[in-house]
C-alpha positions in Angstrom: 6.7 21.0 22.6 9.7 21.3 20.2 10.4 19.0 17.2 11.7 15.7 18.5 15.5 15.4 18.0 15.2 12.3 15.8 13.1 14.2 13.3 15.5 17.1 13.0 17.4 17.3 9.7 14.5 15.7 7.7 13.4 19.0 6.0 10.4 19.5 8.4 9.2 23.1 8.7 8.4 24.0 12.3 5.3 26.2 12.8 3.5 28.0 15.5 0.2 27.7 13.7 -1.3 25.8 10.8 -2.1 29.2 9.3 1.7 29.6 8.7 2.1 26.4 6.5 4.2 27.7 3.7 6.8 25.8 1.7 8.5 26.3 -1.6 6.5 29.5 -2.2 3.2 27.7 -1.7 0.6 27.9 1.1 -0.8 24.6 2.3 -4.2 24.7 3.9 -3.8 21.9 6.5 -7.3 22.2 8.1 -9.8 19.7 6.9 -13.0 21.1 5.3 -16.3 20.6 7.0 -17.2 18.0 4.4 -13.8 16.3 4.2 -13.7 12.6 4.7 -11.1 11.7 7.3 -9.6 8.2 7.2 -8.3 7.0 10.6 -5.3 4.8 10.9 -3.4 3.3 13.8 -1.0 6.2 14.0 -2.6 9.0 12.1 -5.5 10.4 10.2 -5.4 11.1 6.5 -7.5 13.5 4.5 -7.5 15.5 1.3 -6.3 19.2 1.1 -6.2 21.5 -1.9 -3.2 21.3 -4.1 -1.6 24.8 -4.1 -1.4 26.3 -7.6 -3.5 23.5 -9.1 -7.1 24.4 -9.0 -9.4 21.4 -8.4 -6.6 19.0 -7.6 -5.9 17.5 -4.1 -3.0 16.2 -2.0 -3.0 13.8 0.9 -2.4 15.2 4.4 -1.2 12.7 6.9 -1.6 14.1 10.4 0.1 12.5 13.5 -0.7 13.9 16.9 2.3 13.8 19.3 0.6 13.3 22.6 2.8 12.6 25.6 1.9 8.9 25.6 2.5 8.3 21.8 5.4 10.7 21.2 8.1 8.1 21.2 6.3 5.6 19.0 5.2 8.3 16.5 8.7 9.8 16.3 10.0 6.4 15.1 7.1 5.9 12.7 7.4 9.4 11.2 11.2 9.1 10.8 11.0 5.8 9.0 8.3 7.0 6.6 10.0 10.3 5.8 13.4 8.6 5.2 12.0 5.7 3.1 9.6 7.7 0.9 12.5 10.0 0.0 14.8 7.2 -0.9 12.8 4.2 -2.3 13.3 4.1 -6.1 9.7 3.3 -7.1 6.9 5.1 -8.8 4.3 3.1 -6.8 4.6 5.2 -3.6 3.6 8.7 -2.8 5.9 11.7 -3.2 6.5 13.9 -0.2 5.6 17.5 -1.1 6.2 19.1 2.3 6.2 18.3 6.1 5.2 20.6 8.9 5.4 20.3 12.6 3.0 22.5 14.6 4.3 22.9 18.2 0.8 23.0 19.7 -0.9 25.4 22.1 -3.9 26.2 20.0 -6.8 24.2 18.6 -7.4 23.6 14.9 -10.4 25.9 15.0 -8.9 29.2 16.1 -8.2 29.0 19.8 -10.7 30.6 22.2 -10.7 30.8 26.0 -11.6 27.5 27.7 -10.9 25.4 24.6 -8.7 22.4 24.9 -5.3 23.0 23.2 -4.0 20.9 20.4 -1.2 18.4 21.0 1.8 19.0 18.8 1.2 17.5 15.4 3.2 16.5 12.3 1.6 17.0 8.9 3.1 15.1 6.0 1.8 16.3 2.6 1.8 13.6 0.0 1.2 13.4 -3.8 -1.1 12.0 -5.1 -4.3 11.9 -3.1 -6.0 8.5 -3.5 -9.4 8.0 -2.1 -10.2 4.3 -2.8 -8.3 1.3 -1.4 -8.7 -2.4 -2.2 -10.2 -2.7 1.3 -12.9 -0.2 0.5 -13.8 -2.2 -2.5 -13.9 -5.4 -0.5 -16.1 -3.8 2.2 -18.6 -2.6 -0.4 -18.9 -6.2 -1.6 -19.2 -7.6 1.9 -22.2 -5.3 2.5 -23.9 -6.1 -0.8 -23.6 -2.6 -2.1 -22.9 -1.6 -5.8 -19.2 -1.5 -6.3 -19.6 0.9 -9.3 -20.9 3.5 -6.9 -17.3 4.0 -5.6 -15.4 2.5 -8.6 -17.1 3.6 -11.9 -14.5 1.6 -13.8 -16.6 -1.5 -12.8 -14.3 -3.9 -11.0 -16.7 -6.8 -11.5 -18.0 -6.1 -14.9 -14.7 -5.2 -16.4 -12.3 -8.0 -15.3 -9.6 -7.1 -17.9 -8.5 -4.3 -15.6 -6.9 -6.7 -13.1 -4.0 -8.2 -15.1 -2.5 -4.7 -15.5 -3.0 -3.9 -11.8 -1.5 -7.2 -10.5 1.5 -6.7 -12.8 2.2 -3.3 -11.3 1.8 -4.7 -7.7 4.4 -7.3 -8.4 6.6 -4.6 -10.1 6.4 -2.7 -6.8 7.5 -5.7 -4.8 10.4 -6.3 -7.1 11.6 -2.6 -6.9 11.6 -2.9 -3.1 14.4 -5.5 -3.2 17.0 -4.2 -5.6 20.6 -5.3 -4.9 21.9 -2.9 -7.6 19.5 -0.2 -8.7 21.1 0.0 -12.2 20.8 -3.8 -12.7 17.7 -5.9 -12.0 18.6 -9.4 -12.9 15.1 -10.8 -13.2 14.1 -8.3 -15.9 17.5 -7.4 -17.5 16.4 -8.7 -20.9 12.8 -7.4 -20.7 11.3 -4.2 -21.9 10.4 -2.0 -18.8 6.9 -1.3 -20.0 6.3 -4.9 -20.7 7.7 -5.8 -17.3 5.5 -3.2 -15.4 8.6 -1.7 -13.8 9.1 2.0 -13.4 12.7 2.4 -12.3 13.8 4.6 -10.8 11.9 7.8 -10.3 15.0 9.5 -9.1 18.7 8.8 -9.6 19.6 6.3 -6.9 23.2 5.6 -5.9 22.7 3.0 -3.2 21.4 -0.5 -2.7 17.8 -0.9 -1.9 16.6 -3.7 0.2 13.3 -2.7 1.9 10.7 -4.7 3.7 7.3 -3.0 3.8 6.1 -5.4 6.6 2.4 -4.3 6.6 1.0 -5.0 3.2 -2.8 -5.4 3.3 -5.8 -4.3 1.2 -6.1 -1.0 3.2 -2.6 0.0 2.0 -3.2 -0.8 -1.7 -4.8 2.3 -3.1 -6.5 2.0 -6.5 -5.6 4.7 -9.0 -7.7 4.8 -12.1 -6.6 6.7 -15.3 -8.3 6.4 -18.7 -5.0 6.0 -20.4 -3.1 3.9 -18.0 -5.9 1.9 -16.5 -5.9 0.7 -12.9 -2.5 1.0 -11.1 -1.6 0.7 -7.4 -0.3 3.3 -5.0 1.2 1.6 -2.0 1.1 3.6 1.3 2.1 3.5 4.9 5.8 2.8 5.4 5.8 3.7 9.1 7.0 0.2 10.2 9.0 -0.6 7.1 12.7 -1.3 7.3 15.9 -1.4 5.3 17.0 -5.0 5.4 20.1 -5.8 7.4 21.5 -9.3 7.8 20.9 -10.6 11.3 18.0 -8.3 12.2 15.2 -9.9 14.2 11.7 -9.7 12.8 9.6 -7.5 15.1 6.0 -8.6 15.8 4.5 -5.7 14.0 1.9 -5.1 11.2 -1.6 -6.2 10.9 -1.8 -9.7 12.4 -4.4 -11.0 9.9 -2.1 -10.6 6.8 1.3 -11.4 8.3 3.3 -14.3 7.0 3.9 -17.3 9.3 7.5 -16.4 9.9 6.8 -12.9 11.1 7.1 -13.6 14.8 9.7 -12.4 17.2 13.2 -13.8 16.8 12.9 -15.2 13.3 15.2 -14.0 10.6 13.6 -11.3 8.3 12.9 -12.1 4.7 11.6 -10.1 1.7 9.4 -13.2 1.1 7.1 -12.1 3.9 5.9 -9.2 1.7 5.2 -11.7 -1.0 2.9 -13.7 1.3 1.0 -10.5 2.4 0.6 -9.4 -1.2 -0.8 -12.9 -2.0 -3.4 -12.3 0.7 -4.5 -9.2 -1.1 -4.6 -11.0 -4.5 -7.0 -13.6 -3.2 -9.7 -11.0 -3.0 -9.1 -10.1 -6.7 -9.1 -13.8 -7.5 -12.4 -14.2 -5.7 -13.9 -11.4 -7.8 -12.8 -13.2 -11.0 -14.0 -16.6 -9.6 -17.4 -15.9 -8.1 -17.9 -12.2 -7.8 -19.1 -10.8 -4.5 -20.0 -14.2 -3.3 -16.4 -15.3 -3.6 -15.2 -12.1 -1.8 -17.5 -12.9 1.1 -16.3 -16.5 1.2 -12.7 -15.5 1.4 -13.4 -13.0 4.1 -15.4 -15.5 6.1 -12.7 -18.2 5.9 -9.6 -16.0 6.3 -10.6 -13.1 8.4 -13.9 -13.4 10.3 -13.8 -13.9 14.1 -10.1 -12.8 14.4 -8.9 -15.4 11.9 -5.7 -15.0 10.0 -4.8 -15.8 6.4 -1.7 -17.9 7.4 -3.9 -20.3 9.4 -6.4 -20.9 6.6 -4.4 -21.4 3.5 -5.9 -24.8 2.6 -9.5 -23.5 2.9 -8.7 -20.4 0.8 -7.2 -22.5 -1.9 -10.2 -24.9 -1.7 -12.6 -22.0 -2.5 -10.5 -20.5 -5.3 -9.8 -24.0 -6.9 -13.5 -24.8 -7.0 -15.8 -24.4 -10.0 -16.2 -20.7 -10.8 -19.5 -19.0 -11.2 -18.4 -16.0 -13.1 -18.3 -16.5 -16.9 -15.1 -14.9 -18.2 -13.8 -14.7 -21.8 -11.6 -17.6 -22.7 -8.4 -15.6 -22.5 -9.4 -14.0 -19.2 -10.3 -17.5 -17.8 -6.9 -18.8 -18.8 -5.3 -15.8 -17.0 -7.4 -16.5 -13.9 -6.2 -20.2 -13.8 -2.6 -19.3 -14.4 -2.8 -16.6 -11.7 -4.3 -19.1 -9.3 -1.4 -21.5 -9.8 1.1 -18.7 -9.3 -0.5 -17.5 -6.1 -1.0 -21.0 -4.7 2.4 -22.5 -5.6 4.8 -19.5 -5.2 3.2 -16.8 -3.0 0.6 -18.0 -0.5 3.0 -20.7 0.8 3.3 -21.4 4.6 6.9 -22.4 4.6 9.2 -19.5 3.8 11.8 -21.8 2.3 9.3 -23.0 -0.2 8.0 -19.6 -1.1 9.4 -17.7 -4.1 11.0 -14.2 -3.8 9.5 -11.2 -5.5 11.8 -11.4 -8.5 10.9 -15.0 -9.1 7.2 -14.3 -8.8 7.4 -11.3 -11.1 9.3 -13.2 -13.8 6.7 -16.0 -13.7 3.9 -13.4 -14.0 5.5 -11.8 -17.1 5.0 -15.1 -18.9 1.4 -15.3 -17.7 0.7 -11.7 -18.9 2.3 -12.4 -22.3 -0.1 -15.3 -22.7 -3.0 -13.1 -21.8 -1.9 -10.3 -24.2 -1.4 -12.8 -27.0 -4.6 -14.7 -26.3 -2.6 -18.0 -26.1 
């Protein structure tokens, strides 16, 4: 089956076999190893592959199987992701290293008589590979396992990692919605490092108004570096959109984290991503408030039995506004309280008109972080 017409012109290399996956003088081994962990998604599977020319390092391989029944949907998802990842001016998203389309007709294991043939598949190679998501961390805590087993940087015992991480998450939201890439009003008088903004990674000569539309813990990857600390990598832009005035808001994304206004027919808003990011932040707040017990409480109130965050805001706030059981340092406790006020009053707000936009939230957080850094 040939490359779909809508994916032509996107720098995708068409192959007869995965053994031919070469790009930019490098061979990409697309087959997962026998011990490779494969992470399933709604439209793909993702796994690590060796990084050509960098011994011991890995890239992410995102594989989409173009079966007859899903071909149209996956073509749209792939086109959106390839276009946006190449154009969003942000350091908080993966880089596309290569993309390959295998036309099908053989299995991943070398084809033999009688074996089922593989459907055509698109392989998007992304840098960097990130193994751990916020959802993985939450799940470990829900099951009472030791978080340090998957996160040696100790997410519970080392609470001072979270201000830095949250700042970068808000920096990401702000970079999604830039009216002029050379001028960001909310941080024009701030130092970029102080403001957690990395802008831009490439020269950008166009306006940038992007709605992610599916922010959730599963899509917030946790990147640990001894020098930079904990930073986010935000993934999965398959249903994201460039904002255009008058567009309807499609009923897409993970229901449990969608903002109240994300229903068919309503006007789109960048503030919807602010709400979804707030849902993610409540799990971090819970860790700072009452550790694994708090994480379980938030999950039970907001997500168990097909519940949704938007229907349980009052209960969530009730838990996080209660007396904490984790003893933090005075400066970290002050940060927790100020973060709580920010999330409750500006982000996790049911009425979109009363919710702050990303720039307003980010600007407010900068003051909170200054207080934290100065110990005031």
